[in-house]
N, C-alpha and C positions, 0 to 999 in steps of 0.2 A: 249927814245921811238923813234923807226925809224917812218919815213913816212908809212913804209910797215906796221908796228903795228897798226897805227892808224886806218888803214882800216878796224879793227876788231869792232871798235867802234859800238855799236847797237844805233840807233836814237830812240826817242821817239814814233816815229809813228809804230814801231814794236810792242812796248807794247800796243799800242792802238789796233791794229789788235788781238792780244793775247786777249785784254780783249772783244773785239766784239763778240769773240767765247765764252768766259766764260758767257756773259751777255745776251747771244741772249736768249729771252723766247721763241720762234720758233725753235729753234735748237734741234733735236731729243736726241741726246745723252746727252744734257745738262738736257732735260725734263725727261729723263728716270733716269738718276743719282738722280735728285730731287726727283722723285717720291718712289725711293726705301729707301729714306732718310724719307720721310712723313709718311712712314709706321709706324715708330718709334716714331713719333712726332717733334716737333722743337728741333733743338740743345740743348736747355736748359733743356727741358723736358728728351731729350736723357741722357743728363750727370747726371740729376738728378735720373735717374732709374739706373744708372751704381751706382753711389755712394750708393744708398740703397740696392743694389744686393751684393755690396763689404762689407757690414758691417759683421762683425764676426758671429753675431747673426743670419744673414739670410745665411750665407755660413754654419754656424752649423745645421741650420733648413734644408737646401737641403740635406746636408750629413745625417742627421738622417732619412729622408725621403726615401734616396737610399740606405744606407749601413751604420747603426747604430755602426756596429763594427769599424769603422772610428774613432767614437768621442773618444773612449777611447787613440787612439794612438794622438789625437790633442791636448787632456786634458793632456798625458804625455809630449807632447812636450813643451806645454807652463809652465809646471811646471820644468821641465828642464831648459828652458830659464830663469825664474825667479830665480832660486837657482843659477844661474851663473855655472852650470856644465860644460861649454864648456871654452877652453882656451882661455885666452885675448890676444890681438895682441901683447903685451910688454912681456909677459912671453913667447909666441911662438918666438917672436924675441930672447930673452935670450937661448932659446932652440937651435936654430940655432948656434948663435954668440957667446954664454957665455957672458962673462963679456965686451966682445967689444960692445955687444948692447948697454950699456948704454952711449957709447961716438959716436955710429955711428948716423950722421945725414941722416935719410931715405929721399928719393925724393917722398914725399907724393904727390906733386901736379903731379907727372906722375903715381900715385898708376895704377895699373893692375887689372882689375876686374877679377877674377876667375870664369870660365864660364862651365857649363857640359852641353853635349847632350848626349841621350836624357833621361827626366826623363819621363817614360811612365805609371809606376804605382805608386800610392799612397803608397802601403806598405814598398816600398825601400828607404821613408823618414825617417823613425824609423829605419831603419837597418843603414842607412848613419850616422843618429844622433848618435846611439849607438857606432858607431865604433869611431867617431870622439870623444865621452867623453871617451871612454876606452882607446885609443891611445893619446889623447891629439893632434887629428890633426885638421884640417879645414873644416868647411862645406863651400862650395863654395857661392859665392854672386850673381850668375846669372845661371838659368837653362832655357832649352829649351825642349818642348815636340812637339811628333811628331806621336803621337797617333791618331787614328779614335777618333773624337770629340764625335759623337753620342754615341759611345760604354762607353767614360769613362764619359760623361754627364749621362748616364743610371746607371751605376754601383756605383755612386757617387765618383770616383776619382776625377774628375774634380774641383768640389766644394772643395772636401778635400785637393787637391793640392795648391788651390788657397789661401787658408786659412792656410795652413801651411806655405807658403812662405811669406806669411805677418806677420806670427807668428815670423819667424826666420829673417826676414829683407833681404828678397833676391829677385830681380826681375824675371819675370817668362814669357816667350814667348811661346804661343800656335801657331800650325800650323792647318790652318781652313782644313776642309773635301775639299774644293774647291780648288784642287790644281793638276790636272791632271792625279792622279790616281782614280778619281772618273768616268771616263769613258767620260770624255769630249773630249777628241780626239778619234773618233772611229778607227782611225788607228792604235792605240799603245794596246800593251797587258798588260798593267799595270805596276807596279813597276820594273819588270824585265826588261822590255825594256824602261821605261821611266828614270830610274836612270840616273842622271849625266845631262841631257838634259832638266832640268824644263823651263829654261829660254824662249826656244821656243815655249813650246807647253801646257804650264800650264793652261791658260786661255783664249781658243778661243771663239769667237763669245759672246754668251749670259753670259757666266760664269765670265766674270767680275763682272758683276753686282749681280752674284749669291755670289760671294765671298764679295763684299761690304753686301747684306743682311746677309748672315752668321754671318760677323764680328758682326753686330747691334743686332742681335739676342744674341751672347754670351755676349756681351757688357752690353746689359741691363738685360739679366737674371742671369748671372753668374760671373759679375763683371772683366770677362776677358776683358784687356786692351790692352796687348802686342800681337801683332801676327807677324808671319812671312811673308813676301812679295817677290815674286820671279817673277812678271812679271811686264812690263813697265806700262800696264794698270792699274793693281792693284795698283801699286806704285802711280800713279797721282790721282787716286780715293782716296788713302790715304790722300793725299794732300788737294785734294779739301775738304774732309770731315774736315779734321784737321781747314781748312781755315773757312768753315762755323760755326764753334764753336764747333766741336765734338771732345773730348779729347782723341782722338785716338794715338796711339804710335804704331810703328811697326820697325823691324829689315828688312833687304834685307839678302835674305838668300846666301848661298855660291853657291846655284844652279842658281841663277842669272847670275853667271860668269862675274864678275866685276873684270878684269885682268889687268888695266892699269890705270894711272892717268887722262887720257882724258875721259874715261868711268866714271870716279867717278866726274869729273868737271861736265858733262853734269847731272849727278842725283843731286848733290850738289846745281848746278846753279838753277835748278828747285826748290828744297826744299828752297833756299832762296827767288826765286821770289814767292813761294808761303807761305812764312812763315806769321806769326801773325805778328801785330803791335809791339808786346813784343820781336819779335825776335824769338819765339818759331817755333818748328817745329815737326811733328809726326816723322821724320826719327831720331830716336835715335840710331839705331846700323846699321853699315854698314860693311856686312860679305864678305869679299876679297874672290876671287877664291883660291883655294889650290895653284896656280902658280904663284903668286906676289912674289916679293922678298921685303927686306927692302926698297930699295930705292924708289920704288914705294909708300910705306906708309909715307916715308920722303918727296916727292915731294908734294902727295896729302896733308900733314899735312900743307904745306905752303898757300894753296889757302882756305883750310878748316878755317884757323885762319883769314884769310882776309875776307872771307864771313861770320865772326862771328859765326861759328858752331863748333868751337874747343870743348866747353863744353856741345856741345847739340848733336853731332853726334860722337858715340863711334866707332872705329875699330875693330871690331871682327875678329880674326884671329887664324884659325884651327892650333893648336899646335901638336895635335895627330887626327888622323881618325881610322875609324871601319879597322880592317883587311880587310874586305872583300866587293866587289861591288862598289867600292868608287875611289879607288886609287890606284895607284903602292906603294906597301910597300918594304922596311919599311920607315915609314914617321913620321918624328919628328922634329919639327920645333921650338924646346924650344932654343936652342944656339942662333938663329937668334933672338928669343924675346929678349933675355937678351941683344943682342946687340943693341936693338932699343928704348927698354923699358925707359931707361934713359933720353932721349930727345924729343920721339913724346909723347905727352899727350893722354889721353884718350883711352886705348887700352883695350880689354877683350882678354884673353887667353882663348880660346875655346878649350874643350878637348871633342873629337866625338869619341874617343878609348882609351884604357890603352896604357901603355908605349910599343912600338911594340914587345919587346923582352918577355915581360910578355904576352899579349894579344895573340902573335901566338902560344904561346905554350898551351893555353887553350883546353879543349876539344871541347870547341864551341867558337872560336874566334867570336868576334863582328862583326856583319854584317847589314850592312845599310838596307838590305831587312827586316830586323827582324821588323823594325818600323812599318812595313805595315801589319803585321800578326794580325789576330784575337786573342783576350784574350783566348777564348776557345780552338783554336787551339795550342796555346802556351802550355796551361796547357794539355791538352791531349796528346801533342807530348812528354811530358817530359822535355821540355827546359826552364820551368819557372825558376828554379835553375840557369840554365846556363846564361840567360838574367840577372838575378840580379847579378850574378858574373861579367859579362861584365860591368854592370852599376857602381859596385863597383870599377872595374879597373880605368874606366874613374875618378872617386874622387880621388883614389890613384895616377893617373898621374897629375890630378890637384893639390895635395898636393905635388907632386915631383915639380911642377914648381914653387909654391909658397916658397918652401924650397931655391931654386936656385936664386929666385928673391932675397930673404932676404940676403941671403950670399954675395950678389954683393951690398948691401945697398940702394936696390929698394922695392918699398910698394907695397901691394895687397889689394884688396878688397874682403873681405869673407863676409859671413851673416852677416850683421850690427849688429843685435839683439844679436847676440850669442858669436862674437867676440869684445869684447869692446876695 
């Protein structure tokens, strides 16, 4: 270490100054933060409410109240899981590699999480599961939703999806309504003008605390634990809430625009600084900007490990993207994933679109703006089946990635309760 580098050392008095802000009982921003939390009780009471809401019987009750027809699909899913209808991992590997699967030593320590976005509607779960049973393919291990929360709450899809993904053993991230498309910035005209720029305009003024309030509502009433985060202010609030003792988990969105290792160092340093004494952090997913290359993940992996966050913070990387309204096409990062997945741990391969050659040929190619449409309008327009096809294309692209990983002796994480 050179004398020049030694100048970067942070002295304890700097931490003391930071603590003085966090612990000042008269500082308005801290008073406002704690007041929102207090609406829901102590951290222990809040976590107790969350665990009660997340119980299967309570989720089924919420579904029964809002959409009883969903109950039969949840029971069907339970039956298929319990009878072992889905292909086991070992059998899937034989399907890809033949007899060579018996002697291949798979890199399980570098297993890639199979991820699909966005799971907007509950009926898609059964269609996806039926396809996996029929074709002996995989159900992904991680899902993102970007639908209007109040709409999903009202029609029963929200509790049904939470229950379904608990049944299959997959993680689930919701996008709260306080996200910039809610009119928070009066100078923007909705999704058409906001897409791609969430990082700078998503949570102005009082909306950061509204995001916190909205999270605590869904955490305590519907068992939602994992949420999307794309603003530096709400990221800090997530860190502080977890530090208090509330078991929030969040992933940083691609819309945050984290596109270099120094940006990642800033976020992960704060994650470490505000982690609990047991080393845990609410930051469990770090979604890179679409512009990053493998070297950025490799460089970041070095200090992620030094900060003891390698097993905590997952790198979430877009392998495919929607055909419209988000990025220049064709976009497919699968080949790069195959290069890095064998030596950088804890990566999720996120599929936001179908494989470009498939998706682009559809009558209705996938479009990021479809995430912001009302369900009623989707149905009335005649686009419901198109959107379901777009979703299944994403699942197919995810399976394509799993196949290629397996062919290289690399591991994946699919729905844990289905693919043993």
